[in-house]
Each structure stands twice: as C-alpha cells, then as structure tokens.
C-alpha positions in Angstrom: -1.8 25.2 122.3 -4.9 26.2 120.4 -5.0 26.9 116.7 -5.6 30.6 117.4 -2.8 30.8 119.9 -0.4 29.1 117.5 -1.4 31.5 114.7 -0.8 34.5 117.0 2.5 33.1 118.1 3.5 32.6 114.4 2.7 36.2 113.5 4.6 37.5 116.6 7.7 35.4 115.8 7.7 36.8 112.3 7.4 40.4 113.6 11.1 40.8 114.4 12.4 40.2 110.8 9.5 42.1 109.4 10.3 45.1 111.6 13.9 45.0 110.4 12.9 45.7 106.8 14.3 49.0 105.5 11.8 51.8 105.6 11.9 52.2 101.8 11.0 48.5 101.1 7.9 48.0 99.0 6.6 45.3 96.6 3.9 45.2 94.1 1.0 42.8 94.4 2.9 40.1 92.4 6.0 40.1 94.7 8.1 41.9 92.0 10.5 44.5 93.3 9.9 48.2 92.6 12.7 50.5 91.6 13.3 51.8 95.1 13.3 48.5 96.9 16.3 46.9 98.5 16.0 43.2 97.7 15.3 40.9 100.6 14.1 37.4 101.4 12.4 36.2 104.6 13.1 32.6 105.6 11.7 30.4 108.3 14.2 27.9 109.5 15.2 25.5 112.3 18.9 25.9 111.3 21.5 27.1 113.7 23.1 30.5 113.7 26.3 29.4 112.0 24.4 28.1 108.9 22.3 31.2 108.8 25.3 33.5 108.8 27.3 31.5 106.3 24.4 31.3 103.9 23.6 35.0 104.3 27.2 36.0 103.4 27.5 33.6 100.5 24.1 34.4 99.0 24.8 38.1 99.2 28.1 37.6 97.3 26.5 35.2 94.8 23.6 37.6 94.2 25.9 40.6 93.7 28.1 38.7 91.2 25.1 37.3 89.3 22.6 40.2 89.3 24.7 43.2 90.4 22.3 43.9 93.3 22.6 43.9 97.1 20.2 41.6 99.0 19.2 41.2 102.7 18.4 37.8 104.2 16.0 38.0 107.1 15.7 34.8 109.2 13.0 33.8 111.5 13.5 30.8 113.9 10.2 29.9 115.6 11.6 26.6 116.8 12.2 23.1 115.4 10.8 21.8 112.1 7.7 20.4 113.9 7.1 23.8 115.6 7.4 25.6 112.2 5.0 23.2 110.5 2.4 23.5 113.4 2.5 27.2 113.3 2.2 27.4 109.5 -0.8 25.0 109.6 -2.4 27.1 112.4 -1.9 30.3 110.5 -3.3 28.9 107.2 -6.3 27.4 109.0 -7.0 30.7 110.8 -6.8 32.7 107.6 -8.9 30.3 105.6 -11.6 30.4 108.3 -11.7 34.2 108.0 -11.7 34.1 104.2 -8.4 35.9 104.1 -5.5 35.2 101.7 -3.0 32.8 103.2 0.7 33.5 103.6 2.3 36.9 102.7 4.5 37.1 105.8 7.5 35.0 104.8 9.0 33.6 101.6 10.7 30.3 102.3 11.0 27.4 104.6 14.6 26.2 104.9 15.4 22.9 106.5 13.5 20.3 108.5 13.4 16.9 106.7 11.4 15.5 103.8 8.5 14.3 105.9 7.7 17.8 107.1 7.9 19.3 103.6 5.7 16.5 102.2 3.2 17.5 104.9 3.4 21.2 104.0 2.6 20.5 100.4 -0.7 18.8 101.3 -3.9 20.9 100.9 -5.4 22.4 104.0 -9.2 22.6 103.9 -11.5 24.5 106.3 -15.3 24.4 106.2 -16.8 27.9 106.4 -20.3 29.3 106.2 -20.9 32.3 104.0 -24.4 33.7 103.6 -25.8 30.5 105.0 -24.0 28.4 102.5 -21.3 26.0 103.6 -18.2 25.6 101.5 -14.5 24.6 101.8 -11.6 27.0 101.7 -8.5 25.2 100.7 -4.8 26.0 100.0 -1.4 24.4 100.3 1.3 25.9 102.4 4.0 25.4 99.9 3.8 26.6 96.3 5.4 24.4 93.6 8.4 25.9 91.7 9.8 24.6 88.5 13.5 25.4 88.7 15.6 25.3 85.5 16.2 21.7 84.5 19.9 22.3 84.0 20.3 23.5 87.7 18.4 20.5 89.0 20.4 18.0 86.9 23.7 19.6 87.8 22.9 19.5 91.5 21.4 16.0 91.9 22.5 13.8 89.1 19.9 11.3 90.3 16.4 11.6 91.7 16.8 9.4 94.8 19.1 7.5 97.2 18.0 4.0 98.2 14.5 4.9 97.3 14.4 8.2 99.2 13.6 11.1 96.8 16.0 14.0 96.8 13.4 16.6 95.5 9.7 16.7 95.0 8.8 15.8 91.4 6.2 18.5 91.3 8.6 21.2 92.6 7.1 21.7 96.1 10.5 21.2 97.7 14.2 20.7 96.8 16.7 19.0 99.0 19.7 21.2 99.8 21.7 18.9 102.1 21.7 15.3 103.3 21.2 14.0 106.8 21.8 10.6 108.3 20.7 9.2 111.7 22.8 7.3 114.1 24.4 7.0 117.5 26.8 9.6 119.1 29.2 8.1 121.6 31.6 9.3 124.3 34.3 6.6 124.0 35.8 7.5 127.4 32.6 6.8 129.1 32.0 3.6 127.1 35.5 2.4 128.1 34.6 3.0 131.8 31.4 0.9 131.3 33.3 -1.8 129.4 31.0 -1.3 126.4 32.5 -1.5 122.9 31.7 1.0 120.2 28.0 0.9 119.2 27.6 -0.1 115.6 23.9 -1.2 115.5 20.7 0.2 116.9 20.2 -2.9 119.0 23.5 -2.1 120.8 21.5 0.6 122.7 19.8 -2.4 124.5 23.1 -3.3 126.3 22.3 -3.6 130.0 25.7 -2.0 130.8 24.3 1.3 129.4 21.6 1.4 132.1 21.2 5.1 133.0 23.8 6.2 130.4 21.7 6.8 127.2 20.4 10.2 126.1 17.2 10.4 124.1 14.8 13.0 122.8 11.0 13.1 122.8 10.1 12.1 119.2 6.9 14.3 119.6 9.2 17.3 119.8 12.0 16.4 117.4 11.3 15.6 113.7 14.9 14.3 113.3 14.6 11.8 116.2 11.1 10.7 115.0 12.6 10.0 111.6 15.5 8.1 113.2 13.0 5.9 115.1 11.0 5.4 112.0 14.1 4.4 110.0 14.7 1.7 112.7 11.3 0.2 112.3 11.4 0.4 108.5 14.6 -1.7 108.5 14.2 -4.1 111.4 10.4 -4.3 111.6 7.7 -2.9 113.8 8.1 -5.2 116.8 11.9 -5.4 116.7 12.0 -1.6 116.4 9.7 -1.1 119.3 11.8 -3.6 121.3 14.9 -1.6 120.6 13.3 1.8 121.4 11.8 0.3 124.7 15.2 -0.9 125.9 16.9 2.3 124.8 14.3 4.1 126.8 14.8 1.9 129.8 18.6 2.7 129.6 17.9 6.4 129.3 18.9 8.9 131.9 16.1 11.1 130.7 14.5 12.7 127.7 15.5 16.0 126.2 13.1 18.3 124.3 15.4 19.0 121.3 17.8 17.1 119.2 20.9 19.3 119.7 20.8 18.4 123.5 21.9 14.8 123.0 25.4 15.4 121.7 25.9 18.0 124.4 24.9 15.5 127.1 27.2 12.8 125.6 30.2 15.1 125.2 29.9 16.4 128.8 29.9 12.8 130.1 26.3 13.0 131.5 25.5 10.2 129.0 27.7 7.7 127.2 25.6 7.4 124.0 22.5 8.8 122.4 20.4 8.9 119.2 21.2 11.9 117.0 21.1 13.3 113.6 24.6 13.5 112.0 25.1 17.2 111.8 24.2 17.8 115.5 26.8 15.2 116.4 29.4 16.5 114.1 28.8 20.1 115.1 29.4 19.1 118.7 32.6 17.3 117.7 33.7 20.5 115.9 32.9 22.5 119.0 35.0 20.2 121.2 37.9 20.4 118.6 37.7 24.2 118.5 37.6 24.5 122.3 40.6 22.1 122.6 42.6 24.2 120.0 41.8 27.4 121.9 42.8 25.9 125.2 46.1 24.6 123.7 46.8 28.1 122.3 46.0 29.8 125.5 48.1 27.4 127.5 51.0 27.7 125.2 50.9 31.5 125.6 50.9 31.1 129.4 53.7 28.6 129.3 55.8 30.9 127.2 55.2 33.7 129.6 56.2 31.5 132.5 59.3 30.3 130.5 58.5 26.6 131.1 60.8 24.1 129.5 59.9 22.6 126.1 59.5 19.1 127.4 56.8 20.0 129.9 55.1 22.1 127.3 54.9 19.2 124.8 53.6 16.7 127.4 50.8 19.0 128.6 49.8 19.8 125.0 49.5 16.1 124.2 47.2 15.5 127.2 45.0 18.4 126.3 44.9 17.4 122.7 43.3 14.1 123.5 40.2 15.8 125.1 36.9 14.0 124.9 36.7 11.3 122.2 33.3 11.8 120.6 32.4 9.7 117.6 29.2 9.2 115.5 28.1 6.0 113.8 25.2 5.6 111.4 24.4 1.8 111.7 25.3 0.2 108.3 22.3 -1.4 106.7 19.9 0.1 109.2 20.1 3.8 108.4 18.3 6.1 106.1 19.5 9.2 104.3 17.0 12.1 104.3 17.2 15.3 102.3 16.9 18.6 104.2 14.7 20.7 101.8 13.9 24.2 100.9 10.4 25.2 99.7 8.6 28.4 98.6 5.7 29.6 100.8 2.4 30.4 99.0 1.9 34.1 98.4 5.6 34.9 99.2 6.1 38.7 99.4 9.5 38.5 97.8 8.9 35.7 95.3 11.5 36.5 92.7 14.3 36.8 95.3 13.2 33.7 97.1 13.5 31.6 93.9 16.9 33.0 93.4 17.8 31.9 96.9 16.5 28.4 96.0 18.7 28.3 92.9 21.7 29.5 95.0 21.2 26.6 97.4 21.5 24.1 94.6 24.7 25.8 93.3 28.3 24.7 93.9 28.8 28.0 95.8 26.3 26.9 98.4 27.0 23.2 98.4 30.7 23.6 99.1 29.8 25.5 102.3 28.5 22.3 103.9 31.8 20.4 104.0 34.7 22.6 103.0 37.1 24.0 105.7 37.0 27.6 106.7 39.2 29.8 104.6 39.7 27.4 101.8 38.6 28.3 98.2 34.8 27.9 98.1 34.7 27.2 101.9 32.8 29.1 104.6 34.0 32.3 106.0 34.0 31.6 109.8 32.2 28.4 110.7 32.7 24.8 109.5 29.1 23.5 109.1 29.8 19.8 109.0 26.8 18.8 107.0 26.7 16.5 103.9 26.0 18.3 100.6 23.4 16.9 98.2 25.3 17.7 95.0 26.5 14.3 93.8 29.4 15.6 91.6 31.1 17.0 94.8 31.5 13.4 96.1 33.1 12.4 92.7 35.3 15.4 92.0 36.0 17.2 95.3 35.5 14.5 98.0 39.2 14.9 99.2 38.4 18.4 100.3 35.5 17.3 102.7 36.1 17.5 106.4 34.1 14.3 106.9 35.0 11.5 104.6 31.5 10.1 104.5 29.6 9.0 101.4 25.8 8.8 102.0 25.5 6.2 99.2 27.6 3.8 101.4 25.3 4.5 104.4 21.9 4.5 102.9 19.9 1.3 102.9 16.5 0.5 101.3 13.4 0.2 103.4 12.6 -3.4 104.2 9.3 -2.8 105.9 7.4 -0.2 103.9 4.6 0.9 106.2 4.0 4.6 106.5 1.5 4.2 109.3 4.3 3.3 111.8 5.5 6.9 112.0 2.1 8.1 113.2 2.1 5.7 116.2 5.7 6.0 117.3 5.3 9.3 119.3 2.2 7.9 121.1 3.7 4.5 121.8 7.1 5.8 122.9 5.6 8.4 125.2 3.4 5.9 127.0 5.8 3.0 126.8 9.0 4.8 127.9 8.5 8.4 128.9 5.3 8.7 130.9 6.1 5.4 132.6 9.9 5.9 132.9 10.2 5.0 136.6 8.2 1.8 136.2 10.0 1.0 132.9 13.4 1.3 134.6 12.4 -0.7 137.6 11.1 -3.5 135.4 14.2 -3.4 133.2 16.5 -3.5 136.2 14.7 -6.6 137.5 15.0 -8.3 134.1 18.8 -7.6 133.6 19.4 -8.6 137.2 17.8 -12.0 136.9 20.4 -14.8 137.1 19.2 -16.3 133.9 19.6 -13.2 131.8 22.2 -14.0 129.1 25.2 -11.7 129.7 27.0 -12.7 126.5 24.0 -12.0 124.2 24.5 -9.1 121.9 21.6 -6.9 121.0 18.0 -7.4 122.1 17.2 -10.4 124.3 13.7 -11.7 123.6 11.6 -14.2 125.5 12.4 -16.8 122.9 16.2 -16.3 123.6 15.9 -17.6 127.2 15.1 -21.0 128.7 14.2 -19.9 132.2 10.4 -19.9 132.5 10.3 -17.0 134.9 12.5 -14.7 132.9 10.7 -15.7 129.8 7.3 -14.6 131.3 8.9 -11.3 132.4 10.2 -10.6 128.9 6.9 -11.5 127.3 5.1 -9.1 129.7 7.8 -6.4 129.1 7.5 -6.5 125.3 3.7 -6.7 125.2 1.7 -4.1 123.2 -1.9 -3.2 124.0 -5.1 -4.0 122.0 -6.8 -1.1 120.3 -10.7 -0.7 120.2 -12.3 -0.6 116.7 -15.9 -0.8 115.5 -15.1 -4.4 114.6 -13.7 -5.3 118.0 -10.2 -4.9 119.6 -7.2 -5.2 117.2 -3.6 -5.8 118.2 -1.2 -2.9 118.0 1.5 -5.5 117.7 0.3 -6.5 114.2 2.0 -4.3 111.7 -0.7 -5.1 109.1 -3.3 -3.5 111.3 -1.5 -0.2 111.7 -3.0 1.5 108.6 -6.6 0.8 109.5 -5.9 1.8 113.1 -4.3 5.0 112.0 -7.1 5.9 109.5 -9.7 5.1 112.0 -8.2 6.7 115.1 -5.6 9.3 114.2 -7.4 10.4 111.0 -10.8 10.2 112.8 -12.4 7.7 110.4 -14.2 6.2 113.3 -15.3 9.6 114.8 -18.9 8.7 114.6 -18.5 5.1 115.9 -18.0 6.2 119.6 -14.7 4.4 119.8 -13.3 7.2 121.9 -15.0 9.8 124.1 -16.7 12.5 122.0 -14.9 15.4 123.7 -11.4 13.9 123.5 -8.8 14.2 120.8 -8.2 10.6 119.5 -4.4 10.8 120.1 -5.0 11.8 123.7 -7.6 9.0 124.1 -5.0 6.5 122.9 -2.5 7.7 125.3 -4.9 7.3 128.2 -5.7 3.9 126.9 -2.1 2.7 126.6 -0.7 4.3 129.8 -2.2 1.9 132.4 -1.4 -1.1 130.2 2.3 -0.4 130.3 2.3 0.7 133.9 0.6 -2.5 135.0 2.8 -4.7 133.0 6.0 -3.1 134.3 4.7 -3.2 137.9 3.8 -6.9 137.5 7.5 -7.6 136.7 8.7 -5.6 139.6 6.2 -7.4 142.0 7.4 -10.8 140.7 11.0 -9.8 141.2 10.3 -8.8 144.8 8.6 -12.1 145.5 11.5 -13.9 144.0 14.0 -12.0 146.1 12.1 -12.6 149.3 11.3 -16.3 148.7 
C-alpha cells in the first residue's frame, strides 16, 4: 500500500471514534479542557475488546474518584501493532511533506511491544522544497512524558528484566504489562502423535509434527517476529534459522495474525504453534468458560429430564476434561517484553491522556491483568490473563494471580546481541518457508523419510549429526543460506557478523547508488527475488535426489 493510501486509511479508521465525540466537546490549542468539555481520550490499540472494556470501566472509576470528573475513552483499532506503526509513519510523512502539523487525531498508542515503540520514538524526516529551497521537515511520532518519579518507582521497582528495559529512560513509552513468547500445545493431539510436551524451541523440529504446526507470518505479526528474534538471540543466527525452517516445514500453513494460532491448536487443526502468552492464555480461558457453560446447560437439562445422579456426575466429568491446552515459554530461551503505552505528538487531549498513562501504572490497573472477575481489585466481566508489570504485585499479591507465573523465572539474557537479525527474519522466513512451502515440505519429507535419519535424536538434526553421506549432503543443501551481493563482492548471509553491513547497505539503502539492486526496485523486494530461486532450487535438488534413490 502506498504512503498516501496508508495515510488516508489511517484518517478513515480514526473517523469513527472522532465522530462519537459529544457535540459540546472542545479543546484549546494546548489540549487543555474548556469548562464545557466532557473529558475524553482517544487511544490507538491492537488490544482485544475485553481489555478495552475493562480499562474503560476502571479508568472512568479511577478518574471520578481522583478528579471528580467523568471521562470517555474512545478506542481505535486499525489492526495489529505493525499496522498501527505503518499507518502512523505514513500519516506523519504525508503531513510533513505538506508542511502541516503532525498528529492531532489521537492521544495515545496502547500496546504493541517495545520494538514498535522504540521505532515510533525515532525522528521521521522528509525532504521538502519551499520557494526553491530544499529543507528537512522532521518530527517524532511519540512525545516524551516525564511521569512523577514516585509513580514510576512504585510500579516498576527496577528498570529492566534480564537486560530488557521496562520503560524508555527519556519517557517516550512506559511498559504497562509483560509478555512472554512460547509454544501453545493441544496435549490430546500430541498424545495421538506420540509427541511429548514441547519444552524447547527445537522441539518444533520433531518430524512427528509434520503437518501439525501452526505459524504466523512474521511480516504481519510483531509478536511472532519478536518470538523468532528471541530464538536467534539465544541460540544463535544459524541455529535459530534451522529451527524456524523445520518449524515451517512442519507447518500446516501460515496465519496472518497471532490470535489465530491458539484457535487452530485448540480446535485440533494443529497440535502446536508459536504464540505470545496472552493469546494462548486467552484461548485457554475461552475453552474453560465454554466448558463451564456447557456443564451448566447440561446439568439444567439433566435436572429437567430427572436423570439419576450417577449418570449426571459421569457426564460432567467427561465434559470437564475438554481440550487440554497448555502454554510453555522455553526456559533459558525466552524473552520477556513490555507492552507499552506512549503519548502521540500534538495529542488533542493531552492532560487526560497523561492521566490515563498514570492510571495504567497504578495498582488499580495492574490488578486487572491477573485478578479473577468479581474479586476485590479484579476486572468486572473478563479475566484478561496477562502478566502485570508492577513488581510489588508478584511479591505481595501473587497468590491472587490466575496464572502462577513469574516473568523473572522465565526471562533469560540475550546471548547473541545482534539487532540486525530482526531485519532479515521476515525476508528469510518468507522466502525460505512461506513462498516455497510446497518445495520445503517435499524436501523435509524426503529427509525425515531417509533410512539414516536418526529417529531417537531430540531437537534439530544437522548434517554433522549423521554419518550417511547422502543424507549429510541433503541436510547441507537444506540448511544452506544464499550469498548477498555487495559493492565489495558477494557476502554470506550465513555469517552473523556480516548482517549489520548487509542491513545498512541493503535495507537502509546505504548502497543505493552502487547499483547493487535494480534502480526501480525496493531493496527488500529485490532481496526476496534473489533468495526465492536459491531456496526453491535447493529443495528441488533434494526431492530429485530422493526420487533417484527410490527408483534405483
């Protein structure tokens, strides 16, 4: 989608909450409320309806108690975190090109992961010509906010977890919840496949999972991209790519959004998948609620039919078992990422927006994430099943959590600190696993069907793990990565130390004038066209060799 189209779409998506403003609403040029204004705040978010409703109710109550004023919360949901970021960038660029003030349509961005917010705090610059003179118009999307030190200290107690910062030191964003990444599993399906509980990322390479893994396109899901990045950061670039390739080979398909994976797994269409914790736990909650409703309905029916108590208890036990869905964040291989909130530049309701930020760091908000419905401090109607970021809750109120999970026990430090890996993961994964999925599956099927493939080997089987010369050559071809053209000659994508220069030269267009890619092409698209035939040919070679072997 073009920049102009994205900007138009962004304005259109904001139109609904803006049209819902009371007719008497007005603000002065500084965003302060006039005497006739009913306070409101407009928030862009990828969060689900349950979170939006609970935070609307709780903030209204908190605001009335603290300030004696009613307040309306208007939500806009343009899509996932990546969609919101792209639309904001397009809107800012469009306005800067036209010498117009940026922002002014919404107040806050709520949720989406620290990487997206770190991107939103970077300055956007657009070259414009005014009166024959060229100059740069620049602005950041987020505006830094210095919240009271007492509020920040009470909420966090520490500035990071395993090296991951919990809030931006300059105030561009503040984490409001914690997220972990892991594997959601349908234990009934795994039992049928004779696959034990998956506890490591490499367990997704198990050949018995062929056709039973659910994955999401990392180009469309920031949470899945962060999950894939956390794998490479902890096991290394090549090992991480090997895990992702085998998971892709075992995949039944690729969804466009993160919430789809737990749904596929719970329905039995997949046995396991990569998910962010709260998507998995929300689906676990949905199954539990559905089972409880079914039990209640069945009990009512049984009472009407005057069935004996023994039959009633037996059927209730069978229904209560339901689908056994569990979530594991691989220990020592997982990251904990804050889900932030940030103030948009030129927010029309700035004062109320900052109050909402302060509310999100309060105990009233933090308890909503994990307390049960109806309990003191808990949500009104929906159990949100997310992990709070307030450290004191884990110390003083942990027994009241629905999920007895401590992020400090899950988080592990980055072993391979290379920020360039993230930029290449969507391109490599799409060409290595998604665009070539039929060829990838065929090659993987040939490899795991080879008589020399070690059935008792746990995790990833590499060429160095096998003695058979033929299978070794197949695995070498299967795991190969392409060379990348540079002004100094071709460089190996397999070399993690080369990734920064390749990223800066290609994806940041440092080699734009060196004719490394066609002048009319986007460099990312040019890389995809370069990688695609490499992977296809390698996979097809394995398939051809397998056919020769079978017909010999």
